[in-house]
C-alpha positions as a LaTeX table, in Angstrom:
\begin{tabular}{lrrr}
\hline
Residue & $x$ (\AA) & $y$ (\AA) & $z$ (\AA) \\
\hline
Met1 & 7.23 & $-22.66$ & $-17.63$ \\
Ile2 & 3.67 & $-20.78$ & $-17.86$ \\
Ala3 & 3.02 & $-18.56$ & $-20.84$ \\
Thr4 & 1.13 & $-15.58$ & $-18.84$ \\
Lys5 & $-0.59$ & $-12.53$ & $-20.53$ \\
Ala6 & 0.64 & $-9.33$ & $-19.02$ \\
Tyr7 & 1.37 & $-5.98$ & $-19.67$ \\
Ala8 & 4.60 & $-3.84$ & $-19.47$ \\
Ala9 & 6.45 & $-1.18$ & $-19.66$ \\
Gln10 & 9.77 & $-1.48$ & $-22.08$ \\
Asp11 & 11.36 & 1.50 & $-21.12$ \\
Pro12 & 10.68 & 4.88 & $-18.66$ \\
Lys13 & 9.53 & 6.90 & $-21.72$ \\
Ser14 & 6.71 & 4.37 & $-23.47$ \\
Pro15 & 3.35 & 3.75 & $-22.18$ \\
Leu16 & 2.74 & 0.18 & $-21.22$ \\
Gly17 & 1.16 & $-1.97$ & $-23.63$ \\
Pro18 & 0.93 & $-6.34$ & $-24.00$ \\
Phe19 & 3.38 & $-8.25$ & $-23.34$ \\
Ser20 & 4.07 & $-12.24$ & $-23.04$ \\
Leu21 & 6.27 & $-13.81$ & $-20.17$ \\
Glu22 & 6.45 & $-17.08$ & $-18.64$ \\
Arg23 & 5.80 & $-17.87$ & $-15.03$ \\
Arg24 & 8.26 & $-20.55$ & $-13.44$ \\
Asn25 & 5.81 & $-24.07$ & $-12.86$ \\
Pro26 & 5.26 & $-24.61$ & $-9.29$ \\
Gly27 & 7.51 & $-26.04$ & $-6.81$ \\
Pro28 & 7.01 & $-28.15$ & $-3.89$ \\
Lys29 & 6.01 & $-25.04$ & $-1.53$ \\
Asp30 & 4.56 & $-22.65$ & $-4.65$ \\
Val31 & 0.71 & $-21.50$ & $-4.87$ \\
Gln32 & $-0.51$ & $-20.60$ & $-8.35$ \\
Ile33 & $-2.51$ & $-17.86$ & $-8.79$ \\
Glu34 & $-4.91$ & $-17.07$ & $-11.63$ \\
Ile35 & $-5.19$ & $-13.21$ & $-10.78$ \\
Leu36 & $-8.86$ & $-12.10$ & $-10.45$ \\
Tyr37 & $-7.69$ & $-8.01$ & $-9.34$ \\
Cys38 & $-4.91$ & $-6.17$ & $-9.01$ \\
Gly39 & $-4.25$ & $-2.91$ & $-7.39$ \\
Val40 & $-3.03$ & 0.44 & $-8.70$ \\
Cys41 & $-0.36$ & 1.99 & $-6.48$ \\
His42 & 1.08 & 5.36 & $-7.02$ \\
Ser43 & 4.78 & 3.84 & $-6.08$ \\
Asp44 & 3.95 & 1.67 & $-9.76$ \\
Ile45 & 4.15 & 5.24 & $-11.66$ \\
His46 & 7.21 & 6.02 & $-9.92$ \\
Gln47 & 8.99 & 2.65 & $-11.03$ \\
Val48 & 7.51 & 2.64 & $-14.30$ \\
Arg49 & 8.96 & 5.85 & $-14.93$ \\
Asp50 & 12.23 & 5.42 & $-12.86$ \\
Glu51 & 12.01 & 8.26 & $-10.88$ \\
Trp52 & 13.31 & 6.03 & $-8.10$ \\
Gly53 & 16.18 & 4.71 & $-10.20$ \\
Gly54 & 16.99 & 1.18 & $-10.78$ \\
Ser55 & 14.11 & 0.26 & $-12.55$ \\
Ile56 & 14.06 & $-3.37$ & $-14.42$ \\
Phe57 & 12.91 & $-2.93$ & $-18.08$ \\
Pro58 & 10.47 & $-4.67$ & $-19.37$ \\
Met59 & 8.69 & $-4.01$ & $-15.94$ \\
Val60 & 5.36 & $-6.07$ & $-15.29$ \\
Pro61 & 4.01 & $-3.54$ & $-12.41$ \\
Gly62 & 1.38 & $-4.59$ & $-9.18$ \\
His63 & 1.64 & $-5.87$ & $-5.86$ \\
Glu64 & $-1.98$ & $-5.60$ & $-4.96$ \\
Ile65 & $-2.92$ & $-8.81$ & $-5.88$ \\
Val66 & $-6.11$ & $-11.28$ & $-4.81$ \\
Gly67 & $-7.02$ & $-14.47$ & $-6.78$ \\
Arg68 & $-7.87$ & $-17.87$ & $-6.92$ \\
Val69 & $-5.53$ & $-20.86$ & $-6.28$ \\
Thr70 & $-5.53$ & $-23.19$ & $-9.53$ \\
Asn71 & $-2.59$ & $-25.23$ & $-8.21$ \\
Val72 & $-0.20$ & $-25.94$ & $-5.69$ \\
Gly73 & 2.73 & $-27.61$ & $-4.89$ \\
Thr74 & 3.34 & $-30.99$ & $-3.24$ \\
Glu75 & 4.49 & $-29.52$ & 0.55 \\
Val76 & 1.75 & $-26.56$ & 0.24 \\
Thr77 & $-0.12$ & $-27.28$ & 3.64 \\
Lys78 & $-1.79$ & $-23.64$ & 3.77 \\
Phe79 & $-3.89$ & $-23.26$ & 0.65 \\
Lys80 & $-6.08$ & $-25.72$ & $-2.00$ \\
Val81 & $-7.02$ & $-25.22$ & $-5.08$ \\
Gly82 & $-10.17$ & $-22.80$ & $-5.38$ \\
Asp83 & $-8.95$ & $-20.75$ & $-2.16$ \\
Leu84 & $-9.05$ & $-16.98$ & $-2.59$ \\
Ala85 & $-5.19$ & $-16.13$ & $-2.08$ \\
Gly86 & $-3.44$ & $-12.42$ & $-1.71$ \\
Val87 & $-0.16$ & $-11.46$ & $-2.99$ \\
Gly88 & 1.56 & $-8.10$ & $-1.46$ \\
Cys89 & 4.87 & $-6.05$ & $-1.86$ \\
Phe90 & 6.96 & $-8.75$ & $-1.74$ \\
Val91 & 7.18 & $-12.18$ & $-2.57$ \\
Asp92 & 10.54 & $-13.44$ & $-0.78$ \\
Ser93 & 13.10 & $-12.48$ & 1.51 \\
Cys94 & 16.47 & $-14.06$ & 3.56 \\
Arg95 & 14.11 & $-15.71$ & 5.91 \\
Thr96 & 17.08 & $-16.06$ & 8.04 \\
Cys97 & 17.91 & $-12.49$ & 9.77 \\
Glu98 & 16.31 & $-11.27$ & 13.11 \\
Asn99 & 14.01 & $-9.02$ & 11.07 \\
Cys100 & 12.77 & $-11.52$ & 9.05 \\
Lys101 & 12.77 & $-14.31$ & 12.10 \\
Ser102 & 10.84 & $-11.26$ & 14.35 \\
Gly103 & 7.59 & $-11.37$ & 11.09 \\
Ile104 & 8.98 & $-8.01$ & 9.82 \\
Glu105 & 10.08 & $-9.17$ & 6.33 \\
Gln106 & 9.84 & $-6.18$ & 5.13 \\
Tyr107 & 12.66 & $-4.83$ & 6.73 \\
Cys108 & 15.03 & $-8.03$ & 5.73 \\
Glu109 & 18.25 & $-7.19$ & 6.25 \\
Glu110 & 19.52 & $-8.35$ & 3.16 \\
Gly111 & 16.40 & $-6.64$ & 1.13 \\
Met112 & 12.87 & $-8.01$ & 0.27 \\
Val113 & 11.82 & $-9.27$ & $-3.15$ \\
Gly114 & 9.54 & $-7.19$ & $-4.43$ \\
Thr115 & 6.94 & $-8.78$ & $-6.36$ \\
Tyr116 & 7.94 & $-6.68$ & $-9.10$ \\
Asn117 & 11.00 & $-4.84$ & $-10.34$ \\
Gly118 & 12.75 & $-7.25$ & $-8.16$ \\
Arg119 & 15.56 & $-10.15$ & $-8.50$ \\
Glu120 & 14.87 & $-13.54$ & $-7.36$ \\
Arg121 & 16.89 & $-15.10$ & $-4.63$ \\
Gly122 & 19.15 & $-17.78$ & $-6.40$ \\
Thr123 & 18.49 & $-17.31$ & $-10.09$ \\
Asn124 & 18.38 & $-13.32$ & $-10.26$ \\
Ala125 & 15.88 & $-13.21$ & $-12.75$ \\
Pro126 & 13.23 & $-10.60$ & $-12.76$ \\
Thr127 & 10.25 & $-10.10$ & $-10.78$ \\
Tyr128 & 6.96 & $-9.44$ & $-12.63$ \\
Gly129 & 3.73 & $-8.46$ & $-10.74$ \\
Gly130 & 0.05 & $-8.18$ & $-11.13$ \\
Tyr131 & $-0.60$ & $-6.77$ & $-13.91$ \\
Ser132 & $-1.05$ & $-10.23$ & $-15.56$ \\
Thr133 & $-3.55$ & $-13.23$ & $-15.52$ \\
Gln134 & $-1.04$ & $-15.18$ & $-13.32$ \\
Ile135 & 1.52 & $-15.45$ & $-10.50$ \\
Val136 & 3.01 & $-18.16$ & $-8.78$ \\
Val137 & 4.69 & $-17.23$ & $-5.36$ \\
Asp138 & 5.51 & $-19.64$ & $-2.52$ \\
Glu139 & 2.90 & $-20.11$ & 0.26 \\
Gln140 & 5.06 & $-18.54$ & 2.92 \\
Tyr141 & 4.71 & $-15.21$ & 1.04 \\
Thr142 & 0.71 & $-15.84$ & $-0.28$ \\
Leu143 & $-1.99$ & $-14.73$ & 1.95 \\
Arg144 & $-5.59$ & $-15.97$ & 2.50 \\
Ile145 & $-8.73$ & $-13.89$ & 1.66 \\
Ser146 & $-11.88$ & $-14.04$ & 3.02 \\
Asp147 & $-14.82$ & $-14.47$ & 0.26 \\
Lys148 & $-16.95$ & $-12.25$ & 2.69 \\
Leu149 & $-15.64$ & $-8.56$ & 1.35 \\
Pro150 & $-15.92$ & $-7.56$ & $-2.33$ \\
Leu151 & $-12.79$ & $-8.73$ & $-3.94$ \\
Ala152 & $-11.64$ & $-5.40$ & $-5.93$ \\
Gly153 & $-12.17$ & $-3.55$ & $-2.91$ \\
Val154 & $-9.50$ & $-5.98$ & $-0.98$ \\
Ala155 & $-7.22$ & $-5.88$ & $-3.28$ \\
Pro156 & $-5.45$ & $-2.17$ & $-1.97$ \\
Leu157 & $-5.27$ & $-4.02$ & 1.16 \\
Leu158 & $-2.43$ & $-5.56$ & 0.31 \\
Cys159 & $-0.51$ & $-1.94$ & $-0.15$ \\
Ala160 & $-2.74$ & 1.06 & 1.00 \\
Gly161 & $-4.12$ & $-1.31$ & 3.65 \\
Ile162 & $-0.91$ & $-2.67$ & 5.39 \\
Thr163 & 0.75 & 0.74 & 4.83 \\
Thr164 & $-1.64$ & 2.39 & 6.70 \\
Tyr165 & $-2.63$ & $-0.15$ & 9.36 \\
Ser166 & 1.00 & $-1.27$ & 10.68 \\
Pro167 & 2.04 & 2.08 & 11.68 \\
Leu168 & $-1.19$ & 2.81 & 13.26 \\
Arg169 & $-1.39$ & $-0.52$ & 15.44 \\
His170 & 2.17 & 0.12 & 16.16 \\
Val171 & 2.12 & 3.16 & 17.97 \\
Gly172 & $-0.99$ & 2.12 & 19.46 \\
Val173 & $-3.57$ & 4.03 & 18.16 \\
Thr174 & $-6.87$ & 3.59 & 20.45 \\
Lys175 & $-9.98$ & 5.27 & 21.99 \\
Gly176 & $-8.98$ & 8.47 & 23.62 \\
His177 & $-6.16$ & 9.11 & 20.99 \\
Arg178 & $-6.85$ & 12.51 & 18.45 \\
Val179 & $-5.26$ & 11.15 & 15.15 \\
Ala180 & $-4.74$ & 13.71 & 12.12 \\
Val181 & $-4.26$ & 12.06 & 8.69 \\
Leu182 & $-2.55$ & 14.48 & 6.09 \\
Gly183 & $-3.98$ & 13.96 & 2.70 \\
Leu184 & $-6.89$ & 11.87 & 1.61 \\
Gly185 & $-5.88$ & 9.63 & $-1.59$ \\
Gly186 & $-5.40$ & 5.92 & $-1.85$ \\
Leu187 & $-3.31$ & 5.98 & 1.91 \\
Gly188 & $-5.33$ & 8.62 & 3.39 \\
His189 & $-8.89$ & 7.24 & 2.97 \\
Met190 & $-7.42$ & 3.65 & 4.43 \\
Ala191 & $-5.32$ & 5.67 & 7.32 \\
Val192 & $-8.86$ & 7.48 & 8.25 \\
Lys193 & $-10.69$ & 4.19 & 8.00 \\
Phe194 & $-8.62$ & 2.27 & 10.14 \\
Ala195 & $-8.21$ & 5.17 & 13.08 \\
Ala196 & $-12.10$ & 5.38 & 13.66 \\
Ser197 & $-12.36$ & 1.68 & 13.25 \\
Phe198 & $-9.42$ & 1.21 & 16.51 \\
Gly199 & $-11.68$ & 4.66 & 18.56 \\
Ala200 & $-9.52$ & 7.35 & 17.83 \\
Glu201 & $-11.21$ & 11.00 & 17.07 \\
Val202 & $-9.92$ & 11.46 & 13.79 \\
Thr203 & $-9.18$ & 14.42 & 11.21 \\
Met204 & $-8.85$ & 14.74 & 8.15 \\
Leu205 & $-6.17$ & 17.55 & 7.17 \\
Ser206 & $-6.54$ & 18.91 & 3.51 \\
Ser207 & $-5.75$ & 21.61 & 1.16 \\
Ser208 & $-8.71$ & 20.71 & $-1.25$ \\
Pro209 & $-12.14$ & 22.03 & 0.24 \\
Ser210 & $-14.46$ & 19.62 & $-1.96$ \\
Lys211 & $-12.76$ & 16.99 & 0.07 \\
Glu212 & $-14.62$ & 17.29 & 3.50 \\
Ala213 & $-17.68$ & 15.33 & 3.02 \\
Asp214 & $-15.90$ & 12.35 & 1.55 \\
Ala215 & $-13.44$ & 12.31 & 4.84 \\
Lys216 & $-16.27$ & 12.12 & 6.83 \\
Lys217 & $-17.94$ & 9.54 & 5.07 \\
Leu218 & $-15.08$ & 7.29 & 5.63 \\
Gly219 & $-14.86$ & 7.74 & 9.18 \\
Ala220 & $-13.31$ & 11.25 & 9.78 \\
His221 & $-14.83$ & 13.04 & 12.61 \\
His222 & $-13.68$ & 17.07 & 11.66 \\
Phe223 & $-12.07$ & 18.30 & 8.45 \\
Ala224 & $-9.45$ & 20.60 & 8.88 \\
Leu225 & $-8.38$ & 23.09 & 6.00 \\
Thr226 & $-4.57$ & 23.13 & 5.81 \\
Ser227 & $-4.49$ & 26.49 & 4.02 \\
Asp228 & $-6.75$ & 28.25 & 6.86 \\
Ala229 & $-4.19$ & 30.23 & 9.12 \\
Asn230 & $-7.04$ & 30.29 & 12.06 \\
Thr231 & $-7.89$ & 26.90 & 11.75 \\
Met232 & $-4.20$ & 25.67 & 12.00 \\
Lys233 & $-3.49$ & 27.98 & 15.13 \\
Lys234 & $-5.88$ & 26.51 & 16.84 \\
Leu235 & $-4.98$ & 23.06 & 16.11 \\
Gln236 & $-1.53$ & 23.61 & 17.79 \\
Asn237 & $-0.57$ & 20.86 & 20.35 \\
His238 & $-3.62$ & 19.30 & 19.58 \\
Phe239 & $-2.97$ & 15.93 & 18.42 \\
Asp240 & $-1.14$ & 12.51 & 19.77 \\
Phe241 & $-0.44$ & 11.37 & 16.49 \\
Ile242 & $-0.33$ & 13.13 & 12.73 \\
Leu243 & 0.00 & 10.14 & 9.71 \\
Asn244 & 1.75 & 11.96 & 6.94 \\
Thr245 & 0.78 & 10.07 & 3.47 \\
Val246 & 1.54 & 13.23 & 1.79 \\
Ser247 & 4.08 & 12.66 & $-1.68$ \\
Ala248 & 4.20 & 16.20 & $-2.62$ \\
Pro249 & 6.68 & 18.34 & $-1.47$ \\
His250 & 5.30 & 19.59 & 1.74 \\
Asp251 & 6.59 & 21.71 & 5.02 \\
Tyr252 & 6.92 & 19.15 & 8.15 \\
Ser253 & 7.39 & 22.21 & 10.31 \\
Thr254 & 3.78 & 23.57 & 9.50 \\
Tyr255 & 2.80 & 19.82 & 10.84 \\
Leu256 & 4.81 & 19.17 & 12.99 \\
Asn257 & 3.78 & 22.13 & 15.56 \\
Leu258 & $-0.22$ & 20.39 & 15.39 \\
Leu259 & 1.31 & 17.96 & 17.90 \\
Arg260 & 0.96 & 17.54 & 21.81 \\
Thr261 & 3.73 & 17.04 & 24.19 \\
Asn262 & 5.44 & 13.57 & 23.41 \\
Gly263 & 2.88 & 13.38 & 19.48 \\
Thr264 & 4.73 & 11.43 & 16.73 \\
Met265 & 4.65 & 12.55 & 13.12 \\
Ile266 & 4.47 & 8.95 & 11.34 \\
Val267 & 5.67 & 9.54 & 7.72 \\
Val268 & 4.31 & 6.91 & 4.84 \\
Gly269 & 4.33 & 9.49 & 2.14 \\
Val270 & 7.42 & 9.93 & 0.23 \\
Pro271 & 7.82 & 13.53 & $-1.09$ \\
Pro272 & 10.73 & 13.90 & $-4.01$ \\
Ser273 & 13.01 & 15.94 & $-1.96$ \\
Pro274 & 14.09 & 16.06 & 1.60 \\
Ser275 & 12.02 & 17.88 & 4.07 \\
Glu276 & 13.85 & 20.23 & 6.76 \\
Val277 & 13.12 & 19.80 & 10.31 \\
Pro278 & 14.19 & 22.46 & 12.39 \\
Ala279 & 15.24 & 20.77 & 15.93 \\
Phe280 & 13.13 & 22.71 & 18.56 \\
Asn281 & 9.46 & 21.74 & 16.88 \\
Leu282 & 11.01 & 18.57 & 18.37 \\
Ile283 & 12.78 & 19.82 & 21.02 \\
Met284 & 10.32 & 21.75 & 22.97 \\
Lys285 & 7.30 & 19.29 & 22.96 \\
Arg286 & 9.32 & 16.11 & 23.02 \\
Arg287 & 7.31 & 15.22 & 19.80 \\
Ser288 & 9.33 & 12.68 & 17.17 \\
Ile289 & 9.14 & 11.60 & 13.50 \\
Ile290 & 8.94 & 8.21 & 12.39 \\
Gly291 & 8.70 & 6.50 & 9.22 \\
Ser292 & 7.30 & 2.74 & 8.25 \\
Leu293 & 7.19 & 0.80 & 5.50 \\
Ile294 & 4.28 & $-1.79$ & 4.50 \\
Gly295 & 4.18 & $-5.14$ & 6.87 \\
Gly296 & 5.10 & $-8.53$ & 7.38 \\
Ile297 & 3.54 & $-11.47$ & 6.45 \\
Lys298 & 1.87 & $-11.97$ & 9.62 \\
Glu299 & 0.45 & $-8.70$ & 10.16 \\
Thr300 & $-1.00$ & $-7.97$ & 6.64 \\
Gln301 & $-2.55$ & $-11.06$ & 7.49 \\
Glu302 & $-3.88$ & $-9.74$ & 10.34 \\
Met303 & $-4.89$ & $-6.74$ & 8.89 \\
Leu304 & $-7.05$ & $-8.79$ & 6.22 \\
Asp305 & $-8.54$ & $-10.93$ & 8.70 \\
Tyr306 & $-9.23$ & $-7.45$ & 10.85 \\
Cys307 & $-10.60$ & $-6.17$ & 7.45 \\
Ala308 & $-13.01$ & $-8.97$ & 6.97 \\
Glu309 & $-14.23$ & $-9.04$ & 10.25 \\
His310 & $-15.54$ & $-5.15$ & 10.17 \\
Asn311 & $-16.86$ & $-4.94$ & 7.10 \\
Ile312 & $-13.19$ & $-2.63$ & 5.35 \\
Val313 & $-12.06$ & $-2.05$ & 1.96 \\
Ser314 & $-10.81$ & 0.37 & $-0.27$ \\
Asp315 & $-13.20$ & 2.61 & $-2.40$ \\
Val316 & $-12.39$ & 1.79 & $-5.68$ \\
Glu317 & $-12.79$ & 2.39 & $-9.83$ \\
Val318 & $-12.37$ & $-0.87$ & $-11.64$ \\
Ile319 & $-10.74$ & $-0.31$ & $-15.06$ \\
Pro320 & $-10.01$ & $-2.85$ & $-17.81$ \\
Met321 & $-6.24$ & $-3.00$ & $-18.16$ \\
Gln322 & $-6.57$ & $-1.41$ & $-21.93$ \\
Gln323 & $-7.39$ & 1.91 & $-19.98$ \\
Ile324 & $-3.77$ & 1.92 & $-17.51$ \\
Asn325 & $-2.43$ & 4.74 & $-19.09$ \\
Glu326 & $-5.00$ & 7.04 & $-19.26$ \\
Ala327 & $-5.55$ & 6.11 & $-15.27$ \\
Tyr328 & $-1.87$ & 6.97 & $-14.48$ \\
Glu329 & $-2.35$ & 10.08 & $-15.94$ \\
Arg330 & $-5.45$ & 10.49 & $-13.83$ \\
Met331 & $-3.86$ & 9.17 & $-10.57$ \\
Leu332 & $-1.17$ & 12.34 & $-11.38$ \\
Lys333 & $-4.15$ & 14.95 & $-11.21$ \\
Ala334 & $-5.84$ & 13.24 & $-8.31$ \\
Asp335 & $-8.83$ & 12.30 & $-10.08$ \\
Val336 & $-9.75$ & 8.90 & $-8.64$ \\
Arg337 & $-11.59$ & 7.81 & $-5.87$ \\
Tyr338 & $-9.11$ & 6.54 & $-4.16$ \\
Arg339 & $-7.70$ & 3.87 & $-5.72$ \\
Phe340 & $-7.74$ & 2.34 & $-9.47$ \\
Val341 & $-7.93$ & $-1.78$ & $-9.28$ \\
Ile342 & $-7.73$ & $-3.77$ & $-12.81$ \\
Asp343 & $-10.12$ & $-6.87$ & $-13.57$ \\
Leu344 & $-7.79$ & $-8.98$ & $-15.14$ \\
Ala345 & $-10.64$ & $-10.67$ & $-17.25$ \\
Ser346 & $-9.93$ & $-7.44$ & $-19.42$ \\
Leu347 & $-7.00$ & $-9.42$ & $-20.58$ \\
Lys348 & $-8.26$ & $-13.19$ & $-21.36$ \\
\hline
\end{tabular}
């Protein structure tokens, strides 16, 4: 077993603190990675505080992992010692269901195995994530990372990046489409970058006037203040797609009215309570609402390669591990532009 330093939550009420765990020794198909950077996702807070239920403690969060390969199993063919590698939101799946065979393992019919707060298949041991110095993962669920981009900015691509890339690709966003991004945070800022890169005309919908300059710097062509009734009226029946990244309570119907005939709202944010959707808002313009969950391994690799080719990374603030509890509080106040990333050298 491999002794590993980490930070963990012992229960939903306690702050994260130093923790020691043991990683398994690499099996024939495993890759051992020295973690260099790990992004901090809002879902880390939800799960650490057991806001979604079913949390497993002690919990070592983190599923936006980039690092360097330090050891490989005897049957590994895709990685060698010294390579850069990444790990996203899951580290295993059943591999045999229709979805797994189709490359959308995130929808595994038996349930994907989360990088943390999950249970390993076979042993039922809890999984521990990237707030740690190293991790061991099957090569099938390990991703290649380019050396062309700053690694700290690459880390959030493993969740925030693929969460927005995948649905935009799924609905076929391209030149000529009008795309609105609702909410400028960790997800929203990546959605703007991708939609603009795909050639769409991008509008940022935000309740914060102070975010206009940032939105346009990120690539948005327009900025609309959602509290301005006149602006919202002018935008009715305007967009082909709205990518909704908001996780706070809000009225879906307000934004459905901004969609053109056959327009689609893509939901990637998770509000704490259900949102009402008047049927007529869908029926009268044949609008639709779809949801999307991260991406499969193949598509995540495609996204990473696309980002390397087009020089796309997340805007990040790098912190030492010891500042994670402060970072959580700042995230809840939206006081970060636009993703915290932990430098794991601070644990060594």
